[in-house]
mmJSON file of the N, C-alpha and C atoms, coordinates in Angstrom:
{"data_MODEL":{"atom_site":{
"group_PDB":["ATOM","ATOM","ATOM","ATOM","ATOM","ATOM","ATOM","ATOM","ATOM","ATOM","ATOM","ATOM","ATOM","ATOM","ATOM","ATOM","ATOM","ATOM","ATOM","ATOM","ATOM","ATOM","ATOM","ATOM","ATOM","ATOM","ATOM","ATOM","ATOM","ATOM","ATOM","ATOM","ATOM","ATOM","ATOM","ATOM","ATOM","ATOM","ATOM","ATOM","ATOM","ATOM","ATOM","ATOM","ATOM","ATOM","ATOM","ATOM","ATOM","ATOM","ATOM","ATOM","ATOM","ATOM","ATOM","ATOM","ATOM","ATOM","ATOM","ATOM","ATOM","ATOM","ATOM","ATOM","ATOM","ATOM","ATOM","ATOM","ATOM","ATOM","ATOM","ATOM","ATOM","ATOM","ATOM","ATOM","ATOM","ATOM","ATOM","ATOM","ATOM","ATOM","ATOM","ATOM","ATOM","ATOM","ATOM","ATOM","ATOM","ATOM","ATOM","ATOM","ATOM","ATOM","ATOM","ATOM","ATOM","ATOM","ATOM","ATOM","ATOM","ATOM","ATOM","ATOM","ATOM","ATOM","ATOM","ATOM","ATOM","ATOM","ATOM","ATOM","ATOM","ATOM","ATOM","ATOM","ATOM","ATOM","ATOM","ATOM","ATOM","ATOM","ATOM","ATOM","ATOM","ATOM","ATOM","ATOM","ATOM","ATOM","ATOM","ATOM","ATOM","ATOM","ATOM","ATOM","ATOM","ATOM","ATOM","ATOM","ATOM","ATOM","ATOM","ATOM","ATOM","ATOM","ATOM","ATOM","ATOM","ATOM","ATOM","ATOM","ATOM","ATOM","ATOM","ATOM","ATOM","ATOM","ATOM","ATOM","ATOM","ATOM","ATOM","ATOM","ATOM","ATOM","ATOM","ATOM","ATOM","ATOM","ATOM","ATOM","ATOM","ATOM","ATOM","ATOM","ATOM","ATOM","ATOM","ATOM","ATOM","ATOM","ATOM","ATOM","ATOM","ATOM","ATOM","ATOM","ATOM","ATOM","ATOM","ATOM","ATOM","ATOM","ATOM"],
"id":[1,2,3,4,5,6,7,8,9,10,11,12,13,14,15,16,17,18,19,20,21,22,23,24,25,26,27,28,29,30,31,32,33,34,35,36,37,38,39,40,41,42,43,44,45,46,47,48,49,50,51,52,53,54,55,56,57,58,59,60,61,62,63,64,65,66,67,68,69,70,71,72,73,74,75,76,77,78,79,80,81,82,83,84,85,86,87,88,89,90,91,92,93,94,95,96,97,98,99,100,101,102,103,104,105,106,107,108,109,110,111,112,113,114,115,116,117,118,119,120,121,122,123,124,125,126,127,128,129,130,131,132,133,134,135,136,137,138,139,140,141,142,143,144,145,146,147,148,149,150,151,152,153,154,155,156,157,158,159,160,161,162,163,164,165,166,167,168,169,170,171,172,173,174,175,176,177,178,179,180,181,182,183,184,185,186,187,188,189,190,191,192,193,194,195],
"type_symbol":["N","C","C","N","C","C","N","C","C","N","C","C","N","C","C","N","C","C","N","C","C","N","C","C","N","C","C","N","C","C","N","C","C","N","C","C","N","C","C","N","C","C","N","C","C","N","C","C","N","C","C","N","C","C","N","C","C","N","C","C","N","C","C","N","C","C","N","C","C","N","C","C","N","C","C","N","C","C","N","C","C","N","C","C","N","C","C","N","C","C","N","C","C","N","C","C","N","C","C","N","C","C","N","C","C","N","C","C","N","C","C","N","C","C","N","C","C","N","C","C","N","C","C","N","C","C","N","C","C","N","C","C","N","C","C","N","C","C","N","C","C","N","C","C","N","C","C","N","C","C","N","C","C","N","C","C","N","C","C","N","C","C","N","C","C","N","C","C","N","C","C","N","C","C","N","C","C","N","C","C","N","C","C","N","C","C","N","C","C","N","C","C","N","C","C"],
"label_atom_id":["N","CA","C","N","CA","C","N","CA","C","N","CA","C","N","CA","C","N","CA","C","N","CA","C","N","CA","C","N","CA","C","N","CA","C","N","CA","C","N","CA","C","N","CA","C","N","CA","C","N","CA","C","N","CA","C","N","CA","C","N","CA","C","N","CA","C","N","CA","C","N","CA","C","N","CA","C","N","CA","C","N","CA","C","N","CA","C","N","CA","C","N","CA","C","N","CA","C","N","CA","C","N","CA","C","N","CA","C","N","CA","C","N","CA","C","N","CA","C","N","CA","C","N","CA","C","N","CA","C","N","CA","C","N","CA","C","N","CA","C","N","CA","C","N","CA","C","N","CA","C","N","CA","C","N","CA","C","N","CA","C","N","CA","C","N","CA","C","N","CA","C","N","CA","C","N","CA","C","N","CA","C","N","CA","C","N","CA","C","N","CA","C","N","CA","C","N","CA","C","N","CA","C","N","CA","C","N","CA","C","N","CA","C","N","CA","C","N","CA","C","N","CA","C","N","CA","C"],
"label_alt_id":[null,null,null,null,null,null,null,null,null,null,null,null,null,null,null,null,null,null,null,null,null,null,null,null,null,null,null,null,null,null,null,null,null,null,null,null,null,null,null,null,null,null,null,null,null,null,null,null,null,null,null,null,null,null,null,null,null,null,null,null,null,null,null,null,null,null,null,null,null,null,null,null,null,null,null,null,null,null,null,null,null,null,null,null,null,null,null,null,null,null,null,null,null,null,null,null,null,null,null,null,null,null,null,null,null,null,null,null,null,null,null,null,null,null,null,null,null,null,null,null,null,null,null,null,null,null,null,null,null,null,null,null,null,null,null,null,null,null,null,null,null,null,null,null,null,null,null,null,null,null,null,null,null,null,null,null,null,null,null,null,null,null,null,null,null,null,null,null,null,null,null,null,null,null,null,null,null,null,null,null,null,null,null,null,null,null,null,null,null,null,null,null,null,null,null],
"label_comp_id":["MET","MET","MET","PHE","PHE","PHE","LYS","LYS","LYS","ASP","ASP","ASP","PRO","PRO","PRO","ILE","ILE","ILE","VAL","VAL","VAL","GLU","GLU","GLU","GLU","GLU","GLU","VAL","VAL","VAL","ARG","ARG","ARG","ARG","ARG","ARG","ALA","ALA","ALA","ARG","ARG","ARG","GLU","GLU","GLU","GLU","GLU","GLU","ILE","ILE","ILE","PHE","PHE","PHE","ALA","ALA","ALA","GLU","GLU","GLU","CYS","CYS","CYS","GLY","GLY","GLY","TYR","TYR","TYR","ASP","ASP","ASP","LEU","LEU","LEU","HIS","HIS","HIS","LYS","LYS","LYS","LEU","LEU","LEU","LEU","LEU","LEU","GLU","GLU","GLU","ARG","ARG","ARG","ASP","ASP","ASP","ARG","ARG","ARG","GLN","GLN","GLN","ILE","ILE","ILE","LEU","LEU","LEU","LYS","LYS","LYS","ASP","ASP","ASP","TRP","TRP","TRP","PRO","PRO","PRO","GLY","GLY","GLY","LYS","LYS","LYS","VAL","VAL","VAL","VAL","VAL","VAL","THR","THR","THR","LYS","LYS","LYS","GLU","GLU","GLU","GLU","GLU","GLU","LEU","LEU","LEU","LEU","LEU","LEU","ARG","ARG","ARG","ASP","ASP","ASP","ARG","ARG","ARG","GLN","GLN","GLN","ALA","ALA","ALA","ARG","ARG","ARG","LYS","LYS","LYS","GLN","GLN","GLN","LYS","LYS","LYS","ASP","ASP","ASP","GLN","GLN","GLN","GLY","GLY","GLY","ASP","ASP","ASP","ARG","ARG","ARG","GLU","GLU","GLU"],
"label_asym_id":["A","A","A","A","A","A","A","A","A","A","A","A","A","A","A","A","A","A","A","A","A","A","A","A","A","A","A","A","A","A","A","A","A","A","A","A","A","A","A","A","A","A","A","A","A","A","A","A","A","A","A","A","A","A","A","A","A","A","A","A","A","A","A","A","A","A","A","A","A","A","A","A","A","A","A","A","A","A","A","A","A","A","A","A","A","A","A","A","A","A","A","A","A","A","A","A","A","A","A","A","A","A","A","A","A","A","A","A","A","A","A","A","A","A","A","A","A","A","A","A","A","A","A","A","A","A","A","A","A","A","A","A","A","A","A","A","A","A","A","A","A","A","A","A","A","A","A","A","A","A","A","A","A","A","A","A","A","A","A","A","A","A","A","A","A","A","A","A","A","A","A","A","A","A","A","A","A","A","A","A","A","A","A","A","A","A","A","A","A","A","A","A","A","A","A"],
"label_entity_id":["1","1","1","1","1","1","1","1","1","1","1","1","1","1","1","1","1","1","1","1","1","1","1","1","1","1","1","1","1","1","1","1","1","1","1","1","1","1","1","1","1","1","1","1","1","1","1","1","1","1","1","1","1","1","1","1","1","1","1","1","1","1","1","1","1","1","1","1","1","1","1","1","1","1","1","1","1","1","1","1","1","1","1","1","1","1","1","1","1","1","1","1","1","1","1","1","1","1","1","1","1","1","1","1","1","1","1","1","1","1","1","1","1","1","1","1","1","1","1","1","1","1","1","1","1","1","1","1","1","1","1","1","1","1","1","1","1","1","1","1","1","1","1","1","1","1","1","1","1","1","1","1","1","1","1","1","1","1","1","1","1","1","1","1","1","1","1","1","1","1","1","1","1","1","1","1","1","1","1","1","1","1","1","1","1","1","1","1","1","1","1","1","1","1","1"],
"label_seq_id":[1,1,1,2,2,2,3,3,3,4,4,4,5,5,5,6,6,6,7,7,7,8,8,8,9,9,9,10,10,10,11,11,11,12,12,12,13,13,13,14,14,14,15,15,15,16,16,16,17,17,17,18,18,18,19,19,19,20,20,20,21,21,21,22,22,22,23,23,23,24,24,24,25,25,25,26,26,26,27,27,27,28,28,28,29,29,29,30,30,30,31,31,31,32,32,32,33,33,33,34,34,34,35,35,35,36,36,36,37,37,37,38,38,38,39,39,39,40,40,40,41,41,41,42,42,42,43,43,43,44,44,44,45,45,45,46,46,46,47,47,47,48,48,48,49,49,49,50,50,50,51,51,51,52,52,52,53,53,53,54,54,54,55,55,55,56,56,56,57,57,57,58,58,58,59,59,59,60,60,60,61,61,61,62,62,62,63,63,63,64,64,64,65,65,65],
"pdbx_PDB_ins_code":[null,null,null,null,null,null,null,null,null,null,null,null,null,null,null,null,null,null,null,null,null,null,null,null,null,null,null,null,null,null,null,null,null,null,null,null,null,null,null,null,null,null,null,null,null,null,null,null,null,null,null,null,null,null,null,null,null,null,null,null,null,null,null,null,null,null,null,null,null,null,null,null,null,null,null,null,null,null,null,null,null,null,null,null,null,null,null,null,null,null,null,null,null,null,null,null,null,null,null,null,null,null,null,null,null,null,null,null,null,null,null,null,null,null,null,null,null,null,null,null,null,null,null,null,null,null,null,null,null,null,null,null,null,null,null,null,null,null,null,null,null,null,null,null,null,null,null,null,null,null,null,null,null,null,null,null,null,null,null,null,null,null,null,null,null,null,null,null,null,null,null,null,null,null,null,null,null,null,null,null,null,null,null,null,null,null,null,null,null,null,null,null,null,null,null],
"Cartn_x":[13.13,11.859,11.038,10.455,9.108,8.354,8.168,7.037,5.959,4.798,3.5,3.1,3.283,2.8,1.178,0.346,-0.904,-1.416,-0.296,-0.508,0.345,1.264,1.955,0.853,-0.023,-0.79,-2.037,-2.362,-3.473,-2.696,-1.608,-0.854,-0.92,-0.173,-0.298,-1.624,-2.423,-3.913,-4.62,-4.258,-4.7,-3.607,-2.528,-1.709,-2.549,-2.828,-3.131,-4.251,-5.76,-6.926,-6.521,-5.708,-5.904,-4.57,-3.913,-3.524,-4.624,-5.413,-6.239,-7.337,-7.378,-8.379,-7.23,-6.208,-5.497,-4.633,-5.187,-4.932,-5.72,-6.915,-7.727,-9.094,-8.986,-9.78,-11.198,-11.84,-13.056,-13.5,-12.686,-12.482,-13.106,-12.083,-11.794,-13.095,-13.663,-14.819,-15.987,-16.088,-17.186,-17.315,-15.964,-15.798,-16.248,-16.022,-16.655,-17.885,-18.528,-20.12,-20.551,-20.059,-20.567,-20.58,-19.201,-19.598,-20.322,-20.665,-21.793,-22.882,-23.283,-24.299,-25.016,-23.841,-23.841,-23.863,-23.6,-23.124,-24.402,-24.145,-25.058,-25.625,-25.289,-25.137,-25.338,-26.339,-26.517,-25.412,-25.321,-24.459,-25.021,-24.433,-24.906,-24.381,-25.293,-24.977,-24.837,-24.064,-23.663,-24.686,-25.726,-27.048,-27.791,-27.652,-28.148,-27.584,-26.286,-25.152,-25.988,-25.861,-25.956,-27.351,-28.132,-29.796,-29.827,-29.172,-29.136,-28.245,-27.496,-26.69,-27.486,-28.29,-29.148,-30.414,-30.85,-31.883,-31.435,-30.426,-29.599,-29.324,-28.929,-28.624,-29.984,-30.945,-32.404,-32.77,-32.952,-33.3,-32.055,-30.942,-30.577,-31.026,-30.96,-31.565,-32.941,-33.633,-34.919,-35.226,-34.111,-33.884,-33.62,-32.836,-32.147,-32.887,-34.216,-35.26,-35.789],
"Cartn_y":[148.613,148.978,147.807,146.985,146.196,146.657,146.053,146.507,145.411,145.766,144.907,144.78,143.409,143.226,143.904,143.864,144.116,145.768,146.502,147.893,148.519,147.575,147.843,147.894,147.012,146.499,147.64,147.977,148.871,149.965,150.52,151.727,151.575,150.563,150.42,150.633,150.353,150.292,151.427,152.301,153.815,154.426,154.269,154.96,154.571,153.421,153.345,153.766,153.696,154.539,155.767,156.437,158.122,158.187,157.729,157.834,157.528,156.684,156.259,157.682,158.457,159.624,160.787,160.763,161.616,162.489,162.477,162.635,163.595,163.652,165.005,164.135,164.93,164.485,164.482,165.548,165.257,164.259,164.058,162.732,161.271,161.35,160.226,160.172,161.248,161.085,160.658,161.058,160.827,159.682,159.157,157.428,156.468,157.055,156.273,156.47,157.623,157.718,156.806,156.295,155.593,154.285,153.67,152.404,152.408,153.405,152.884,152.939,153.708,153.637,152.48,151.8,150.435,149.27,149.709,148.573,147.417,146.314,145.146,144.861,145.166,145.02,146.316,146.147,147.24,147.934,149.595,150.582,150.647,150.498,151.015,152.602,153.529,154.708,154.306,155.845,156.145,156.5,156.654,157.067,155.709,154.788,153.376,152.747,152.949,152.259,152.809,154.157,155.034,154.433,154.387,154.236,152.649,151.688,150.421,149.847,150.808,150.99,151.5,152.31,153.128,151.837,151.293,150.522,149.074,148.691,147.644,147.94,149.08,149.473,149.76,150.224,150.339,149.167,148.429,146.777,146.133,146.247,145.617,146.308,147.682,148.217,147.495,147.398,146.842,145.351,144.466,142.948,143.305,144.03,143.849,144.763,145.35,145.755,144.169],
"Cartn_z":[14.436,14.874,14.5,14.959,14.434,13.506,12.52,10.925,11.048,11.653,11.426,10.083,9.681,8.152,8.112,9.004,8.601,8.954,9.359,9.655,7.934,7.791,6.147,5.41,5.04,4.155,3.832,5.129,5.504,4.696,5.304,4.52,3.082,2.785,1.146,0.612,1.081,0.568,0.225,1.797,1.354,0.812,0.351,-0.586,-1.697,-2.388,-3.839,-3.648,-2.986,-2.993,-3.185,-2.362,-2.471,-3.926,-4.217,-5.537,-6.702,-6.502,-7.685,-7.68,-6.521,-6.332,-7.246,-7.48,-7.367,-6.573,-5.186,-3.908,-3.839,-4.173,-3.982,-3.041,-1.977,-0.756,-1.462,-1.802,-2.325,-3.547,-4.047,-4.95,-3.982,-3.257,-2.289,-1.164,-1.008,-0.212,-0.858,-2.492,-3.126,-3.617,-3.508,-3.9,-2.885,-1.478,-0.515,-0.601,-0.498,-0.627,-1.546,-2.886,-3.665,-3.374,-2.503,-1.986,-1.07,-0.009,0.765,0.242,-0.703,-1.574,-2.402,-2.713,-3.504,-2.603,-1.068,-0.007,-0.301,-0.203,-0.393,1.466,2.056,3.483,4.218,5.812,6.253,6.683,6.413,6.747,8.64,9.637,10.84,11.168,11.817,11.802,13.268,13.366,14.914,15.674,15.492,16.127,16.572,15.294,15.94,16.977,17.167,17.945,19.231,19.437,20.454,21.418,20.143,20.629,21.249,20.253,20.896,22.309,22.438,23.833,25.235,24.917,25.506,25.898,25.211,25.161,25.737,25.659,26.531,27.734,28.466,29.493,30.332,29.626,30.237,30.502,29.972,29.612,31.057,30.998,31.995,33.493,33.454,34.723,35.268,34.435,34.427,34.713,34.479,34.987,36.031,36.858,38.203,38.954,38.548,39.886,40.165],
"occupancy":[1.0,1.0,1.0,1.0,1.0,1.0,1.0,1.0,1.0,1.0,1.0,1.0,1.0,1.0,1.0,1.0,1.0,1.0,1.0,1.0,1.0,1.0,1.0,1.0,1.0,1.0,1.0,1.0,1.0,1.0,1.0,1.0,1.0,1.0,1.0,1.0,1.0,1.0,1.0,1.0,1.0,1.0,1.0,1.0,1.0,1.0,1.0,1.0,1.0,1.0,1.0,1.0,1.0,1.0,1.0,1.0,1.0,1.0,1.0,1.0,1.0,1.0,1.0,1.0,1.0,1.0,1.0,1.0,1.0,1.0,1.0,1.0,1.0,1.0,1.0,1.0,1.0,1.0,1.0,1.0,1.0,1.0,1.0,1.0,1.0,1.0,1.0,1.0,1.0,1.0,1.0,1.0,1.0,1.0,1.0,1.0,1.0,1.0,1.0,1.0,1.0,1.0,1.0,1.0,1.0,1.0,1.0,1.0,1.0,1.0,1.0,1.0,1.0,1.0,1.0,1.0,1.0,1.0,1.0,1.0,1.0,1.0,1.0,1.0,1.0,1.0,1.0,1.0,1.0,1.0,1.0,1.0,1.0,1.0,1.0,1.0,1.0,1.0,1.0,1.0,1.0,1.0,1.0,1.0,1.0,1.0,1.0,1.0,1.0,1.0,1.0,1.0,1.0,1.0,1.0,1.0,1.0,1.0,1.0,1.0,1.0,1.0,1.0,1.0,1.0,1.0,1.0,1.0,1.0,1.0,1.0,1.0,1.0,1.0,1.0,1.0,1.0,1.0,1.0,1.0,1.0,1.0,1.0,1.0,1.0,1.0,1.0,1.0,1.0,1.0,1.0,1.0,1.0,1.0,1.0],
"B_iso_or_equiv":[0.0,0.0,0.0,0.0,0.0,0.0,0.0,0.0,0.0,0.0,0.0,0.0,0.0,0.0,0.0,0.0,0.0,0.0,0.0,0.0,0.0,0.0,0.0,0.0,0.0,0.0,0.0,0.0,0.0,0.0,0.0,0.0,0.0,0.0,0.0,0.0,0.0,0.0,0.0,0.0,0.0,0.0,0.0,0.0,0.0,0.0,0.0,0.0,0.0,0.0,0.0,0.0,0.0,0.0,0.0,0.0,0.0,0.0,0.0,0.0,0.0,0.0,0.0,0.0,0.0,0.0,0.0,0.0,0.0,0.0,0.0,0.0,0.0,0.0,0.0,0.0,0.0,0.0,0.0,0.0,0.0,0.0,0.0,0.0,0.0,0.0,0.0,0.0,0.0,0.0,0.0,0.0,0.0,0.0,0.0,0.0,0.0,0.0,0.0,0.0,0.0,0.0,0.0,0.0,0.0,0.0,0.0,0.0,0.0,0.0,0.0,0.0,0.0,0.0,0.0,0.0,0.0,0.0,0.0,0.0,0.0,0.0,0.0,0.0,0.0,0.0,0.0,0.0,0.0,0.0,0.0,0.0,0.0,0.0,0.0,0.0,0.0,0.0,0.0,0.0,0.0,0.0,0.0,0.0,0.0,0.0,0.0,0.0,0.0,0.0,0.0,0.0,0.0,0.0,0.0,0.0,0.0,0.0,0.0,0.0,0.0,0.0,0.0,0.0,0.0,0.0,0.0,0.0,0.0,0.0,0.0,0.0,0.0,0.0,0.0,0.0,0.0,0.0,0.0,0.0,0.0,0.0,0.0,0.0,0.0,0.0,0.0,0.0,0.0,0.0,0.0,0.0,0.0,0.0,0.0],
"pdbx_formal_charge":[null,null,null,null,null,null,null,null,null,null,null,null,null,null,null,null,null,null,null,null,null,null,null,null,null,null,null,null,null,null,null,null,null,null,null,null,null,null,null,null,null,null,null,null,null,null,null,null,null,null,null,null,null,null,null,null,null,null,null,null,null,null,null,null,null,null,null,null,null,null,null,null,null,null,null,null,null,null,null,null,null,null,null,null,null,null,null,null,null,null,null,null,null,null,null,null,null,null,null,null,null,null,null,null,null,null,null,null,null,null,null,null,null,null,null,null,null,null,null,null,null,null,null,null,null,null,null,null,null,null,null,null,null,null,null,null,null,null,null,null,null,null,null,null,null,null,null,null,null,null,null,null,null,null,null,null,null,null,null,null,null,null,null,null,null,null,null,null,null,null,null,null,null,null,null,null,null,null,null,null,null,null,null,null,null,null,null,null,null,null,null,null,null,null,null],
"auth_seq_id":[1,1,1,2,2,2,3,3,3,4,4,4,5,5,5,6,6,6,7,7,7,8,8,8,9,9,9,10,10,10,11,11,11,12,12,12,13,13,13,14,14,14,15,15,15,16,16,16,17,17,17,18,18,18,19,19,19,20,20,20,21,21,21,22,22,22,23,23,23,24,24,24,25,25,25,26,26,26,27,27,27,28,28,28,29,29,29,30,30,30,31,31,31,32,32,32,33,33,33,34,34,34,35,35,35,36,36,36,37,37,37,38,38,38,39,39,39,40,40,40,41,41,41,42,42,42,43,43,43,44,44,44,45,45,45,46,46,46,47,47,47,48,48,48,49,49,49,50,50,50,51,51,51,52,52,52,53,53,53,54,54,54,55,55,55,56,56,56,57,57,57,58,58,58,59,59,59,60,60,60,61,61,61,62,62,62,63,63,63,64,64,64,65,65,65],
"auth_comp_id":["MET","MET","MET","PHE","PHE","PHE","LYS","LYS","LYS","ASP","ASP","ASP","PRO","PRO","PRO","ILE","ILE","ILE","VAL","VAL","VAL","GLU","GLU","GLU","GLU","GLU","GLU","VAL","VAL","VAL","ARG","ARG","ARG","ARG","ARG","ARG","ALA","ALA","ALA","ARG","ARG","ARG","GLU","GLU","GLU","GLU","GLU","GLU","ILE","ILE","ILE","PHE","PHE","PHE","ALA","ALA","ALA","GLU","GLU","GLU","CYS","CYS","CYS","GLY","GLY","GLY","TYR","TYR","TYR","ASP","ASP","ASP","LEU","LEU","LEU","HIS","HIS","HIS","LYS","LYS","LYS","LEU","LEU","LEU","LEU","LEU","LEU","GLU","GLU","GLU","ARG","ARG","ARG","ASP","ASP","ASP","ARG","ARG","ARG","GLN","GLN","GLN","ILE","ILE","ILE","LEU","LEU","LEU","LYS","LYS","LYS","ASP","ASP","ASP","TRP","TRP","TRP","PRO","PRO","PRO","GLY","GLY","GLY","LYS","LYS","LYS","VAL","VAL","VAL","VAL","VAL","VAL","THR","THR","THR","LYS","LYS","LYS","GLU","GLU","GLU","GLU","GLU","GLU","LEU","LEU","LEU","LEU","LEU","LEU","ARG","ARG","ARG","ASP","ASP","ASP","ARG","ARG","ARG","GLN","GLN","GLN","ALA","ALA","ALA","ARG","ARG","ARG","LYS","LYS","LYS","GLN","GLN","GLN","LYS","LYS","LYS","ASP","ASP","ASP","GLN","GLN","GLN","GLY","GLY","GLY","ASP","ASP","ASP","ARG","ARG","ARG","GLU","GLU","GLU"],
"auth_asym_id":["A","A","A","A","A","A","A","A","A","A","A","A","A","A","A","A","A","A","A","A","A","A","A","A","A","A","A","A","A","A","A","A","A","A","A","A","A","A","A","A","A","A","A","A","A","A","A","A","A","A","A","A","A","A","A","A","A","A","A","A","A","A","A","A","A","A","A","A","A","A","A","A","A","A","A","A","A","A","A","A","A","A","A","A","A","A","A","A","A","A","A","A","A","A","A","A","A","A","A","A","A","A","A","A","A","A","A","A","A","A","A","A","A","A","A","A","A","A","A","A","A","A","A","A","A","A","A","A","A","A","A","A","A","A","A","A","A","A","A","A","A","A","A","A","A","A","A","A","A","A","A","A","A","A","A","A","A","A","A","A","A","A","A","A","A","A","A","A","A","A","A","A","A","A","A","A","A","A","A","A","A","A","A","A","A","A","A","A","A","A","A","A","A","A","A"],
"auth_atom_id":["N","CA","C","N","CA","C","N","CA","C","N","CA","C","N","CA","C","N","CA","C","N","CA","C","N","CA","C","N","CA","C","N","CA","C","N","CA","C","N","CA","C","N","CA","C","N","CA","C","N","CA","C","N","CA","C","N","CA","C","N","CA","C","N","CA","C","N","CA","C","N","CA","C","N","CA","C","N","CA","C","N","CA","C","N","CA","C","N","CA","C","N","CA","C","N","CA","C","N","CA","C","N","CA","C","N","CA","C","N","CA","C","N","CA","C","N","CA","C","N","CA","C","N","CA","C","N","CA","C","N","CA","C","N","CA","C","N","CA","C","N","CA","C","N","CA","C","N","CA","C","N","CA","C","N","CA","C","N","CA","C","N","CA","C","N","CA","C","N","CA","C","N","CA","C","N","CA","C","N","CA","C","N","CA","C","N","CA","C","N","CA","C","N","CA","C","N","CA","C","N","CA","C","N","CA","C","N","CA","C","N","CA","C","N","CA","C","N","CA","C","N","CA","C","N","CA","C"],
"pdbx_PDB_model_num":[1,1,1,1,1,1,1,1,1,1,1,1,1,1,1,1,1,1,1,1,1,1,1,1,1,1,1,1,1,1,1,1,1,1,1,1,1,1,1,1,1,1,1,1,1,1,1,1,1,1,1,1,1,1,1,1,1,1,1,1,1,1,1,1,1,1,1,1,1,1,1,1,1,1,1,1,1,1,1,1,1,1,1,1,1,1,1,1,1,1,1,1,1,1,1,1,1,1,1,1,1,1,1,1,1,1,1,1,1,1,1,1,1,1,1,1,1,1,1,1,1,1,1,1,1,1,1,1,1,1,1,1,1,1,1,1,1,1,1,1,1,1,1,1,1,1,1,1,1,1,1,1,1,1,1,1,1,1,1,1,1,1,1,1,1,1,1,1,1,1,1,1,1,1,1,1,1,1,1,1,1,1,1,1,1,1,1,1,1,1,1,1,1,1,1]
}}}
């Protein structure tokens, strides 16, 4: 069976991160929240994506009329 090297790398990274958190899901989620809080760039929410998609759809419909 073919083993995708990218998939294998992601699985190794996942295992390392989870091990660092002592296999504790709450610690893992807290770690992720802290990373997002400290992230210098913009984190896009699902609500923003849906709002932008709806706005584009309405604009496209308006352009057709």
